[in-house]
C-alpha positions in Angstrom: 99.9 89.8 91.7 98.8 90.2 87.9 99.1 93.2 85.7 95.8 94.2 84.4 94.5 93.2 81.0 91.1 92.8 79.4 90.8 89.2 80.5 91.1 89.5 84.2 89.8 93.0 84.8 86.6 91.2 84.6 86.4 88.6 88.4 86.4 84.8 87.7 83.5 83.1 88.7 83.5 81.5 91.9 86.8 82.8 93.0 87.6 85.3 95.5 89.9 88.2 93.9 91.1 91.4 95.3 92.0 94.1 93.1 94.5 96.6 94.4 94.7 99.9 92.5 97.3 102.3 93.0 96.5 106.5 93.2 96.9 106.6 89.3 93.3 104.9 89.2 91.4 106.9 91.9 88.9 107.9 89.4 87.7 104.5 89.5 86.7 104.2 93.2 83.5 105.7 93.1 83.1 103.6 90.0 83.4 100.6 91.9 81.3 101.7 94.3 78.5 102.2 92.3 79.3 98.9 90.5 79.4 96.4 93.3 78.5 98.1 96.6 80.7 100.1 99.3 80.8 97.1 101.1 83.6 95.7 98.7 85.6 98.4 98.2 88.2 99.6 100.7 90.3 103.1 100.2 93.8 104.2 101.7 93.8 107.6 100.4 94.1 107.8 97.2 94.8 104.1 96.9 91.8 101.6 96.5 91.1 97.5 96.7 88.0 95.9 95.3 87.1 92.2 96.6 84.9 89.9 94.8 83.5 87.2 96.6 83.2 83.6 95.3 80.1 83.6 93.1 79.0 84.4 89.4 79.8 87.9 88.0 78.7 87.3 84.3 75.8 89.6 85.3 78.3 92.9 85.3 79.2 92.2 81.5 75.4 93.7 80.8 77.2 96.9 80.7 80.6 98.5 79.9 82.6 99.1 76.3 83.1 96.6 73.7 86.8 96.8 73.0 88.9 96.4 69.7 92.7 96.2 69.3 94.3 96.0 66.2 97.7 96.0 64.3 99.0 95.6 61.0 102.6 94.2 61.9 101.7 91.3 62.5 98.5 91.4 61.3 96.1 91.2 64.4 92.7 91.8 65.7 90.9 90.8 68.9 88.0 91.9 70.1 87.1 92.0 74.3 84.9 93.9 76.6 85.8 96.4 79.1 83.9 97.7 82.3 84.9 101.1 81.8 86.6 103.4 79.5 89.9 104.1 81.3 93.0 102.6 80.0 96.7 102.7 81.7 98.1 100.3 79.4 96.4 97.3 79.9 95.2 95.4 76.9 94.2 91.9 75.6 96.5 89.4 77.0 100.0 88.6 74.8 99.6 91.7 72.5 102.7 92.8 70.7 102.5 95.0 67.5 105.7 96.1 65.4 104.4 99.4 64.1 101.1 101.5 64.9 97.9 100.2 66.6 94.7 101.1 66.9 92.3 100.7 70.2 88.7 101.1 69.6 85.6 101.5 72.3 82.1 101.4 71.0 78.9 101.9 73.5 75.6 102.9 73.5 74.9 105.6 76.2 72.0 104.9 78.3 72.3 107.9 80.6 70.4 111.2 80.1 72.2 114.2 78.3 75.8 114.6 79.3 79.0 116.6 78.4 82.0 113.7 78.2 85.7 114.5 77.4 88.2 111.6 76.1 91.6 112.3 77.1 94.4 110.7 76.2 98.6 111.2 76.3 99.7 109.7 73.1 98.5 109.1 69.4 95.6 110.9 67.5 92.0 110.3 68.4 88.9 110.0 66.5 85.2 110.2 68.2 82.1 109.8 66.4 78.6 110.1 68.2 75.9 108.5 66.2 75.9 109.6 62.9 78.2 112.9 63.5 81.0 114.1 62.0 84.6 113.1 63.1 85.9 115.1 66.0 89.5 115.1 67.7 91.9 115.2 65.3 95.4 116.8 66.7 94.1 117.3 69.9 94.7 115.5 73.7 91.6 115.9 74.4 88.0 115.8 72.9 84.9 117.2 74.4 81.6 116.2 73.0 78.0 115.9 73.9 75.5 112.6 73.9 72.0 111.9 74.5 70.0 108.9 75.5 70.6 106.0 73.1 73.6 107.8 71.5 76.1 105.0 69.8 79.8 106.0 70.9 82.9 105.3 68.8 86.3 106.2 70.1 89.5 105.4 68.2 92.8 105.8 69.4 95.9 105.3 66.8 99.4 105.1 68.8 102.6 104.6 67.2 104.9 101.9 67.9 105.7 100.4 71.3 103.5 103.4 73.0 101.1 102.1 75.7 97.6 103.5 75.6 96.9 105.9 78.3 93.2 107.2 77.9 90.1 108.2 79.8 86.5 108.9 79.4 85.4 111.5 82.0 82.1 112.4 82.7 81.6 116.2 83.5 79.0 117.5 85.6 78.3 120.3 88.0 79.1 118.1 90.8 82.5 117.7 89.0 84.1 115.0 87.1 84.0 111.4 87.4 84.2 108.0 85.3 80.8 107.4 83.6 78.8 105.1 85.6 78.9 101.3 85.0 75.0 101.3 83.8 75.4 104.2 81.5 76.7 102.2 78.8 76.2 99.1 77.4 78.8 97.3 75.1 77.7 97.1 70.9 78.9 93.9 69.3 82.2 94.3 67.3 82.7 93.4 63.9 86.1 92.2 62.5 86.0 94.7 59.5 86.5 97.5 62.2 82.8 98.5 62.7 80.1 98.1 65.4 76.7 96.3 65.1 73.3 96.3 67.5 70.9 93.5 67.0 69.3 93.9 63.2 71.9 96.2 62.3 74.9 96.0 59.8 78.0 97.0 60.7 78.8 100.9 61.0 82.4 102.0 59.9 84.0 103.3 62.9 87.1 105.8 62.7 91.3 104.9 62.3 92.9 103.1 59.7 96.0 101.3 59.5 98.3 102.3 56.8 100.5 99.1 55.5 
């Protein structure tokens, strides 16, 4: 059994793998049913599992979130991609930071006009939609509205030794859920701490590490 990180969160090609999720991950069960089909998902009350048969799964990366993690001591920056904006301590493999760190997620919203809420347990968050203002200072949740094709940038700065526990929730008349897999497309990230899409230069994201 392996701990989840940004590499093994995606199934390996041509290898059967089963992901076992505790009840803390229950919001991801319908997410996975929509992503890979109910026939691959088994529920055991709140816990559930997802089994991927041996085949190529690269096409799953068409959607999801670009993810960056940055540390100032020691100096470290790495880009990755995650299928959902749902983190219970998972990050890039081998990550260690002896100071505050920043996690950033960027993606282009492909759904209709929607109400979203970013929730987190520790640190300071900043959310930017398109070219709008920064939202979220001093709160444990940030409510915001997105329209089709909006760029979403979320940054979370956490103190030294603090795991990232944070979720993005889609709020609709039917209730709360993780936004569907196909609702967000990852954008190319830039080592300067911004994001880019084809033909567009990097745009600054929020969150700054102090040395």
